[in-house]
ROGU-148513 format. One record per residue (C-alpha): residue number from 1; x negated, y negated, z negated; residue in one letter. Coordinates in nm, 3 decimals, padded with zeros to 5 digits. Layout:
<rs>
<r fikol="NUM" px="X" py="Y" pz="Z" torse="A"/>
...
</rs>
This chain:
<rs>
<r fikol="1" px="-00.001" py="00.000" pz="00.000" torse="M"/>
<r fikol="2" px="-00.137" py="-00.343" pz="00.097" torse="S"/>
<r fikol="3" px="-00.211" py="-00.612" pz="-00.160" torse="D"/>
<r fikol="4" px="00.060" py="-00.823" pz="00.003" torse="Y"/>
<r fikol="5" px="00.327" py="-00.560" pz="-00.052" torse="K"/>
<r fikol="6" px="00.204" py="-00.503" pz="-00.409" torse="K"/>
<r fikol="7" px="00.238" py="-00.876" pz="-00.473" torse="S"/>
<r fikol="8" px="00.593" py="-00.881" pz="-00.338" torse="L"/>
<r fikol="9" px="00.691" py="-00.588" pz="-00.558" torse="I"/>
<r fikol="10" px="00.534" py="-00.758" pz="-00.863" torse="Q"/>
<r fikol="11" px="00.722" py="-01.082" pz="-00.788" torse="I"/>
<r fikol="12" px="01.046" py="-00.888" pz="-00.742" torse="S"/>
<r fikol="13" px="00.995" py="-00.706" pz="-01.071" torse="N"/>
<r fikol="14" px="00.928" py="-01.032" pz="-01.253" torse="I"/>
<r fikol="15" px="01.246" py="-01.189" pz="-01.115" torse="I"/>
<r fikol="16" px="01.452" py="-00.883" pz="-01.195" torse="A"/>
<r fikol="17" px="01.315" py="-00.858" pz="-01.550" torse="A"/>
<r fikol="18" px="01.352" py="-01.223" pz="-01.634" torse="N"/>
<r fikol="19" px="01.663" py="-01.332" pz="-01.457" torse="N"/>
<r fikol="20" px="01.896" py="-01.066" pz="-01.330" torse="R"/>
<r fikol="21" px="02.150" py="-01.335" pz="-01.253" torse="D"/>
<r fikol="22" px="01.927" py="-01.454" pz="-00.970" torse="I"/>
<r fikol="23" px="01.913" py="-01.107" pz="-00.818" torse="V"/>
<r fikol="24" px="02.286" py="-01.066" pz="-00.854" torse="G"/>
<r fikol="25" px="02.346" py="-01.403" pz="-00.685" torse="H"/>
<r fikol="26" px="02.119" py="-01.311" pz="-00.394" torse="I"/>
<r fikol="27" px="02.299" py="-00.980" pz="-00.345" torse="I"/>
<r fikol="28" px="02.643" py="-01.137" pz="-00.369" torse="E"/>
<r fikol="29" px="02.544" py="-01.408" pz="-00.120" torse="T"/>
<r fikol="30" px="02.430" py="-01.146" pz="00.129" torse="R"/>
<r fikol="31" px="02.754" py="-00.950" pz="00.082" torse="R"/>
<r fikol="32" px="02.952" py="-01.264" pz="00.166" torse="V"/>
<r fikol="33" px="02.734" py="-01.321" pz="00.475" torse="E"/>
<r fikol="34" px="02.788" py="-00.961" pz="00.591" torse="L"/>
<r fikol="35" px="03.161" py="-00.991" pz="00.537" torse="S"/>
<r fikol="36" px="03.161" py="-01.299" pz="00.758" torse="G"/>
<r fikol="37" px="02.981" py="-01.111" pz="01.034" torse="L"/>
<r fikol="38" px="03.226" py="-00.817" pz="01.018" torse="V"/>
<r fikol="39" px="03.526" py="-01.054" pz="01.006" torse="Q"/>
<r fikol="40" px="03.408" py="-01.225" pz="01.322" torse="K"/>
<r fikol="41" px="03.336" py="-00.899" pz="01.502" torse="H"/>
<r fikol="42" px="03.671" py="-00.741" pz="01.409" torse="L"/>
<r fikol="43" px="03.870" py="-01.066" pz="01.445" torse="K"/>
<r fikol="44" px="03.978" py="-01.028" pz="01.082" torse="N"/>
<r fikol="45" px="04.182" py="-00.714" pz="01.162" torse="T"/>
<r fikol="46" px="04.147" py="-00.388" pz="00.968" torse="V"/>
<r fikol="47" px="03.993" py="-00.130" pz="01.202" torse="A"/>
<r fikol="48" px="03.988" py="00.188" pz="00.996" torse="H"/>
<r fikol="49" px="04.195" py="00.370" pz="00.735" torse="G"/>
<r fikol="50" px="04.563" py="00.358" pz="00.633" torse="P"/>
<r fikol="51" px="04.579" py="-00.023" pz="00.663" torse="L"/>
<r fikol="52" px="04.460" py="-00.023" pz="01.027" torse="T"/>
<r fikol="53" px="04.608" py="-00.310" pz="01.225" torse="G"/>
<r fikol="54" px="04.653" py="-00.542" pz="00.929" torse="L"/>
<r fikol="55" px="04.550" py="-00.900" pz="01.009" torse="I"/>
<r fikol="56" px="04.384" py="-01.047" pz="00.702" torse="M"/>
<r fikol="57" px="04.407" py="-01.415" pz="00.610" torse="S"/>
<r fikol="58" px="04.113" py="-01.647" pz="00.680" torse="E"/>
<r fikol="59" px="04.176" py="-01.784" pz="00.334" torse="R"/>
<r fikol="60" px="04.019" py="-01.616" pz="00.036" torse="T"/>
<r fikol="61" px="04.159" py="-01.586" pz="-00.314" torse="H"/>
<r fikol="62" px="03.895" py="-01.357" pz="-00.466" torse="W"/>
<r fikol="63" px="03.755" py="-01.110" pz="-00.210" torse="S"/>
<r fikol="64" px="03.504" py="-01.305" pz="00.007" torse="A"/>
<r fikol="65" px="03.233" py="-01.047" pz="-00.056" torse="S"/>
<r fikol="66" px="03.466" py="-00.748" pz="-00.017" torse="D"/>
<r fikol="67" px="03.613" py="-00.846" pz="00.322" torse="K"/>
<r fikol="68" px="03.380" py="-00.623" pz="00.524" torse="A"/>
<r fikol="69" px="03.460" py="-00.312" pz="00.315" torse="A"/>
<r fikol="70" px="03.834" py="-00.390" pz="00.346" torse="M"/>
<r fikol="71" px="03.817" py="-00.432" pz="00.723" torse="L"/>
<r fikol="72" px="03.636" py="-00.102" pz="00.758" torse="L"/>
<r fikol="73" px="03.872" py="00.087" pz="00.525" torse="G"/>
<r fikol="74" px="03.603" py="00.144" pz="00.264" torse="L"/>
<r fikol="75" px="03.734" py="-00.068" pz="-00.019" torse="Y"/>
<r fikol="76" px="03.910" py="00.140" pz="-00.289" torse="E"/>
<r fikol="77" px="03.947" py="00.405" pz="-00.017" torse="A"/>
<r fikol="78" px="04.053" py="00.675" pz="-00.264" torse="E"/>
<r fikol="79" px="04.341" py="00.462" pz="-00.394" torse="V"/>
<r fikol="80" px="04.460" py="00.349" pz="-00.050" torse="V"/>
<r fikol="81" px="04.456" py="00.709" pz="00.075" torse="Q"/>
<r fikol="82" px="04.641" py="00.824" pz="-00.236" torse="L"/>
<r fikol="83" px="04.912" py="00.563" pz="-00.180" torse="I"/>
<r fikol="84" px="04.944" py="00.672" pz="00.181" torse="Q"/>
<r fikol="85" px="04.969" py="01.037" pz="00.082" torse="S"/>
<r fikol="86" px="05.255" py="00.963" pz="-00.161" torse="L"/>
<r fikol="87" px="05.441" py="00.718" pz="00.063" torse="S"/>
<r fikol="88" px="05.664" py="00.979" pz="00.220" torse="G"/>
<r fikol="89" px="05.843" py="01.023" pz="-00.111" torse="K"/>
<r fikol="90" px="05.941" py="00.656" pz="-00.158" torse="Y"/>
<r fikol="91" px="06.097" py="00.369" pz="00.034" torse="S"/>
<r fikol="92" px="05.956" py="00.087" pz="-00.180" torse="T"/>
<r fikol="93" px="05.602" py="00.000" pz="-00.286" torse="F"/>
<r fikol="94" px="05.565" py="-00.216" pz="-00.600" torse="I"/>
<r fikol="95" px="05.226" py="-00.386" pz="-00.614" torse="D"/>
<r fikol="96" px="05.160" py="-00.554" pz="-00.950" torse="V"/>
<r fikol="97" px="04.852" py="-00.776" pz="-00.932" torse="G"/>
<r fikol="98" px="04.864" py="-00.801" pz="-00.555" torse="A"/>
<r fikol="99" px="04.559" py="-01.027" pz="-00.511" torse="G"/>
<r fikol="100" px="04.558" py="-01.133" pz="-00.146" torse="E"/>
<r fikol="101" px="04.838" py="-00.898" pz="-00.049" torse="G"/>
<r fikol="102" px="04.633" py="-00.667" pz="00.170" torse="N"/>
<r fikol="103" px="04.787" py="-00.351" pz="00.022" torse="Y"/>
<r fikol="104" px="05.135" py="-00.500" pz="-00.002" torse="A"/>
<r fikol="105" px="05.129" py="-00.608" pz="00.361" torse="A"/>
<r fikol="106" px="04.911" py="-00.332" pz="00.498" torse="G"/>
<r fikol="107" px="05.143" py="-00.059" pz="00.378" torse="M"/>
<r fikol="108" px="05.421" py="-00.227" pz="00.576" torse="L"/>
<r fikol="109" px="05.205" py="-00.277" pz="00.886" torse="V"/>
<r fikol="110" px="05.120" py="00.092" pz="00.875" torse="G"/>
<r fikol="111" px="05.492" py="00.171" pz="00.828" torse="K"/>
<r fikol="112" px="05.419" py="00.368" pz="00.511" torse="H"/>
<r fikol="113" px="05.706" py="00.197" pz="00.326" torse="F"/>
<r fikol="114" px="06.023" py="00.014" pz="00.425" torse="A"/>
<r fikol="115" px="05.981" py="-00.261" pz="00.163" torse="K"/>
<r fikol="116" px="05.715" py="-00.401" pz="-00.063" torse="T"/>
<r fikol="117" px="05.761" py="-00.602" pz="-00.384" torse="I"/>
<r fikol="118" px="05.442" py="-00.768" pz="-00.501" torse="C"/>
<r fikol="119" px="05.364" py="-00.967" pz="-00.815" torse="Y"/>
<r fikol="120" px="05.076" py="-01.210" pz="-00.821" torse="E"/>
<r fikol="121" px="04.985" py="-01.445" pz="-01.106" torse="L"/>
<r fikol="122" px="04.813" py="-01.724" pz="-00.923" torse="T"/>
<r fikol="123" px="04.959" py="-01.986" pz="-00.687" torse="D"/>
<r fikol="124" px="04.666" py="-01.947" pz="-00.450" torse="T"/>
<r fikol="125" px="04.710" py="-01.572" pz="-00.437" torse="G"/>
<r fikol="126" px="05.080" py="-01.604" pz="-00.351" torse="R"/>
<r fikol="127" px="04.998" py="-01.860" pz="-00.079" torse="E"/>
<r fikol="128" px="04.746" py="-01.619" pz="00.076" torse="V"/>
<r fikol="129" px="04.995" py="-01.330" pz="00.058" torse="I"/>
<r fikol="130" px="05.253" py="-01.548" pz="00.236" torse="A"/>
<r fikol="131" px="04.992" py="-01.625" pz="00.501" torse="D"/>
<r fikol="132" px="04.921" py="-01.254" pz="00.549" torse="V"/>
<r fikol="133" px="05.294" py="-01.186" pz="00.583" torse="A"/>
<r fikol="134" px="05.324" py="-01.459" pz="00.848" torse="R"/>
<r fikol="135" px="05.023" py="-01.334" pz="01.044" torse="L"/>
<r fikol="136" px="05.166" py="-00.983" pz="01.053" torse="N"/>
<r fikol="137" px="05.532" py="-01.074" pz="01.107" torse="G"/>
<r fikol="138" px="05.661" py="-00.892" pz="00.802" torse="I"/>
<r fikol="139" px="05.815" py="-01.173" pz="00.594" torse="G"/>
<r fikol="140" px="06.150" py="-00.998" pz="00.557" torse="G"/>
<r fikol="141" px="06.011" py="-00.675" pz="00.416" torse="E"/>
<r fikol="142" px="05.762" py="-00.838" pz="00.177" torse="L"/>
<r fikol="143" px="05.902" py="-00.980" pz="-00.148" torse="D"/>
<r fikol="144" px="05.646" py="-01.210" pz="-00.316" torse="I"/>
<r fikol="145" px="05.696" py="-01.282" pz="-00.688" torse="R"/>
<r fikol="146" px="05.500" py="-01.449" pz="-00.967" torse="G"/>
<r fikol="147" px="05.342" py="-01.297" pz="-01.277" torse="A"/>
<r fikol="148" px="05.482" py="-00.968" pz="-01.397" torse="A"/>
<r fikol="149" px="05.581" py="-00.988" pz="-01.763" torse="D"/>
<r fikol="150" px="05.665" py="-00.703" pz="-01.997" torse="K"/>
<r fikol="151" px="05.991" py="-00.549" pz="-01.874" torse="G"/>
<r fikol="152" px="05.952" py="-00.703" pz="-01.527" torse="F"/>
<r fikol="153" px="06.112" py="-00.396" pz="-01.373" torse="Y"/>
<r fikol="154" px="06.447" py="-00.476" pz="-01.536" torse="L"/>
<r fikol="155" px="06.498" py="-00.757" pz="-01.281" torse="E"/>
<r fikol="156" px="06.479" py="-00.510" pz="-00.992" torse="L"/>
<r fikol="157" px="06.847" py="-00.422" pz="-01.017" torse="T"/>
<r fikol="158" px="06.887" py="-00.356" pz="-00.645" torse="D"/>
<r fikol="159" px="06.597" py="-00.109" pz="-00.622" torse="V"/>
<r fikol="160" px="06.646" py="00.240" pz="-00.772" torse="P"/>
<r fikol="161" px="06.325" py="00.318" pz="-00.971" torse="P"/>
<r fikol="162" px="06.307" py="00.669" pz="-00.825" torse="E"/>
<r fikol="163" px="06.255" py="00.516" pz="-00.482" torse="E"/>
<r fikol="164" px="05.946" py="00.322" pz="-00.595" torse="C"/>
<r fikol="165" px="05.576" py="00.395" pz="-00.598" torse="L"/>
<r fikol="166" px="05.399" py="00.162" pz="-00.846" torse="V"/>
<r fikol="167" px="05.044" py="00.025" pz="-00.831" torse="L"/>
<r fikol="168" px="04.914" py="-00.188" pz="-01.120" torse="I"/>
<r fikol="169" px="04.590" py="-00.385" pz="-01.122" torse="D"/>
<r fikol="170" px="04.609" py="-00.666" pz="-01.374" torse="V"/>
<r fikol="171" px="04.264" py="-00.694" pz="-01.535" torse="E"/>
<r fikol="172" px="04.356" py="-00.552" pz="-01.878" torse="G"/>
<r fikol="173" px="04.717" py="-00.668" pz="-01.893" torse="H"/>
<r fikol="174" px="04.821" py="-00.309" pz="-01.807" torse="E"/>
<r fikol="175" px="04.816" py="-00.233" pz="-02.177" torse="F"/>
<r fikol="176" px="05.090" py="-00.492" pz="-02.227" torse="T"/>
<r fikol="177" px="05.306" py="-00.400" pz="-01.929" torse="L"/>
<r fikol="178" px="05.290" py="-00.024" pz="-01.956" torse="M"/>
<r fikol="179" px="05.461" py="00.106" pz="-02.266" torse="D"/>
<r fikol="180" px="05.695" py="00.397" pz="-02.336" torse="E"/>
<r fikol="181" px="05.994" py="00.204" pz="-02.195" torse="A"/>
<r fikol="182" px="05.802" py="00.135" pz="-01.874" torse="F"/>
<r fikol="183" px="05.725" py="00.504" pz="-01.820" torse="F"/>
<r fikol="184" px="06.084" py="00.602" pz="-01.906" torse="A"/>
<r fikol="185" px="06.214" py="00.356" pz="-01.642" torse="H"/>
<r fikol="186" px="05.983" py="00.502" pz="-01.378" torse="F"/>
<r fikol="187" px="06.017" py="00.858" pz="-01.504" torse="S"/>
<r fikol="188" px="06.061" py="00.993" pz="-01.150" torse="K"/>
<r fikol="189" px="05.796" py="00.776" pz="-00.988" torse="S"/>
<r fikol="190" px="05.426" py="00.808" pz="-00.924" torse="D"/>
<r fikol="191" px="05.229" py="00.531" pz="-01.090" torse="I"/>
<r fikol="192" px="04.868" py="00.430" pz="-01.020" torse="I"/>
<r fikol="193" px="04.685" py="00.193" pz="-01.253" torse="V"/>
<r fikol="194" px="04.334" py="00.048" pz="-01.237" torse="E"/>
<r fikol="195" px="04.189" py="00.071" pz="-01.586" torse="L"/>
<r fikol="196" px="04.020" py="-00.222" pz="-01.761" torse="H"/>
<r fikol="197" px="03.979" py="-00.076" pz="-02.108" torse="D"/>
<r fikol="198" px="03.617" py="-00.191" pz="-02.104" torse="F"/>
<r fikol="199" px="03.732" py="-00.553" pz="-02.068" torse="M"/>
<r fikol="200" px="03.964" py="-00.576" pz="-02.366" torse="V"/>
<r fikol="201" px="03.928" py="-00.555" pz="-02.743" torse="E"/>
<r fikol="202" px="04.000" py="-00.205" pz="-02.884" torse="N"/>
<r fikol="203" px="04.014" py="-00.076" pz="-02.526" torse="G"/>
<r fikol="204" px="03.962" py="00.288" pz="-02.620" torse="K"/>
<r fikol="205" px="04.255" py="00.283" pz="-02.861" torse="A"/>
<r fikol="206" px="04.475" py="00.100" pz="-02.613" torse="K"/>
<r fikol="207" px="04.392" py="00.356" pz="-02.342" torse="L"/>
<r fikol="208" px="04.480" py="00.640" pz="-02.578" torse="E"/>
<r fikol="209" px="04.812" py="00.468" pz="-02.657" torse="Q"/>
<r fikol="210" px="04.883" py="00.421" pz="-02.287" torse="L"/>
<r fikol="211" px="04.837" py="00.790" pz="-02.221" torse="I"/>
<r fikol="212" px="05.049" py="00.881" pz="-02.524" torse="A"/>
<r fikol="213" px="05.330" py="00.648" pz="-02.406" torse="D"/>
<r fikol="214" px="05.334" py="00.830" pz="-02.073" torse="A"/>
<r fikol="215" px="05.319" py="01.184" pz="-02.210" torse="S"/>
<r fikol="216" px="05.692" py="01.250" pz="-02.231" torse="E"/>
<r fikol="217" px="05.756" py="01.167" pz="-01.865" torse="T"/>
<r fikol="218" px="05.425" py="01.194" pz="-01.679" torse="H"/>
<r fikol="219" px="05.111" py="01.396" pz="-01.646" torse="T"/>
<r fikol="220" px="04.798" py="01.216" pz="-01.528" torse="Y"/>
<r fikol="221" px="04.465" py="01.258" pz="-01.357" torse="R"/>
<r fikol="222" px="04.166" py="01.028" pz="-01.313" torse="A"/>
<r fikol="223" px="04.060" py="00.889" pz="-00.975" torse="V"/>
<r fikol="224" px="03.713" py="00.738" pz="-00.926" torse="T"/>
<r fikol="225" px="03.516" py="00.586" pz="-00.639" torse="T"/>
<r fikol="226" px="03.381" py="00.866" pz="-00.419" torse="G"/>
<r fikol="227" px="03.105" py="00.890" pz="-00.158" torse="P"/>
<r fikol="228" px="03.073" py="00.653" pz="00.138" torse="R"/>
<r fikol="229" px="02.904" py="00.702" pz="00.477" torse="D"/>
<r fikol="230" px="02.834" py="00.366" pz="00.645" torse="P"/>
<r fikol="231" px="02.647" py="00.540" pz="00.928" torse="S"/>
<r fikol="232" px="02.971" py="00.657" pz="01.089" torse="K"/>
<r fikol="233" px="03.078" py="00.305" pz="01.184" torse="F"/>
<r fikol="234" px="02.981" py="00.191" pz="01.531" torse="Q"/>
<r fikol="235" px="03.037" py="-00.164" pz="01.415" torse="E"/>
<r fikol="236" px="02.742" py="-00.139" pz="01.174" torse="L"/>
<r fikol="237" px="02.480" py="00.039" pz="01.389" torse="R"/>
<r fikol="238" px="02.274" py="-00.273" pz="01.446" torse="M"/>
<r fikol="239" px="02.253" py="-00.357" pz="01.074" torse="L"/>
<r fikol="240" px="01.972" py="-00.249" pz="00.849" torse="S"/>
<r fikol="241" px="02.014" py="00.042" pz="00.605" torse="D"/>
<r fikol="242" px="02.023" py="-00.207" pz="00.318" torse="T"/>
<r fikol="243" px="02.296" py="-00.417" pz="00.477" torse="D"/>
<r fikol="244" px="02.511" py="-00.114" pz="00.560" torse="R"/>
<r fikol="245" px="02.497" py="00.006" pz="00.200" torse="W"/>
<r fikol="246" px="02.567" py="-00.342" pz="00.066" torse="L"/>
<r fikol="247" px="02.890" py="-00.339" pz="00.268" torse="I"/>
<r fikol="248" px="02.988" py="-00.018" pz="00.086" torse="C"/>
<r fikol="249" px="02.941" py="-00.184" pz="-00.254" torse="S"/>
<r fikol="250" px="03.247" py="-00.321" pz="-00.430" torse="E"/>
<r fikol="251" px="03.028" py="-00.525" pz="-00.665" torse="G"/>
<r fikol="252" px="03.169" py="-00.369" pz="-00.977" torse="R"/>
<r fikol="253" px="02.998" py="-00.380" pz="-01.318" torse="P"/>
<r fikol="254" px="03.053" py="-00.004" pz="-01.372" torse="R"/>
<r fikol="255" px="03.218" py="00.299" pz="-01.209" torse="L"/>
<r fikol="256" px="03.586" py="00.213" pz="-01.178" torse="M"/>
<r fikol="257" px="03.856" py="00.454" pz="-01.290" torse="V"/>
<r fikol="258" px="04.221" py="00.467" pz="-01.191" torse="W"/>
<r fikol="259" px="04.483" py="00.687" pz="-01.354" torse="L"/>
<r fikol="260" px="04.744" py="00.852" pz="-01.137" torse="H"/>
<r fikol="261" px="05.052" py="00.927" pz="-01.344" torse="F"/>
<r fikol="262" px="05.269" py="01.197" pz="-01.187" torse="Q"/>
<r fikol="263" px="05.633" py="01.252" pz="-01.292" torse="P"/>
<r fikol="264" px="05.704" py="01.570" pz="-01.483" torse="R"/>
<r fikol="265" px="06.041" py="01.609" pz="-01.307" torse="T"/>
</rs>
């Protein structure tokens, strides 16, 4: 190894040891740049996976660095594929914590559901979801609502709960929304929740309580991020190995876990 390369490695090690925030910022900046390249190449339209054909908004609420993975069908692929596999049992998809509406709208574009009801806390998020609905011509089938409070499902009087598949991703608020009454209401429905027990106080105990509240009506299994193969995408062939793998990253602080609750009856 040359002295030049040794020096670069030493400098990199010093930066990493003394200021990991700098390294993280550099990585995140490159992920945003790569997402911009893929967006331009694919004209902001999902090219692979169950959401194929979805036109994503040019506006960004939170996912600037994840756009490339979303457009290639890599982002949360296990969850998206699970939703698709269950869609034949239900007419309505309830998306709580809809973000930019890519799942809510994409499931309609792919004709996996007849109707989607999505809840999003932020004004900006709801504006982006409305933009996605407009771009894809699905305004009538996509019902955009504000924050989901405890007992939110009681307002859905025109939607039989047994016709609904429920996805919840609310950054720790799942432990407030999902109690025994929630599971009883959706006793005949599949429910998928992204867990954030590591983000809240007494997360372990709250997770145990969540599972206990579901036990009368649902069984459950864990879903985690699986393997990715960026080499299969023709769109990425001219990128370096490092860049291809950065596109696969979802930038998470730890391995993410979802629970899939399945109705006992």
